[in-house]
C-alpha positions, 0 to 999 in steps of 0.5 A: 906757744903757737909763735914758738912753733911757727918760729921753729917751723921757719927755722927748719925751712931755713935749714932745709933751704940752706942745706939744699943751696949750701954752695950758694949760701955759705959765702953770705953766712961767712960774710955775716959772721965777719960783720958781726965780729967786726962790730964786736971788735969795733965796740971793744977797741974804739970805745975809748975814742967815744965811737960806740955802736949799740947792740940792737936788732938794727945794727946786728941785722945790718952787720950780718946782711951787709958784712964789713962794709956795713959796719964801716958805714955805720962807723962813718955815720956815727962820727958825722 
């Protein structure tokens, strides 16, 4: 129960900071959403060619933080 309260507190702090820094954080959020979307699309369309990136915390976090270039890098590493 305590970890849920702590996670909620961290989430509220993050939302507060995001509202205060809205013009600085919005491009990063858009880039993260695009990265996760490209990860999903790559898995849908390139699964036929045996190129598949698993959904786990590492790939999702990396695609959110790095955006489209991170997804492209993971695909290149998967091919090699």
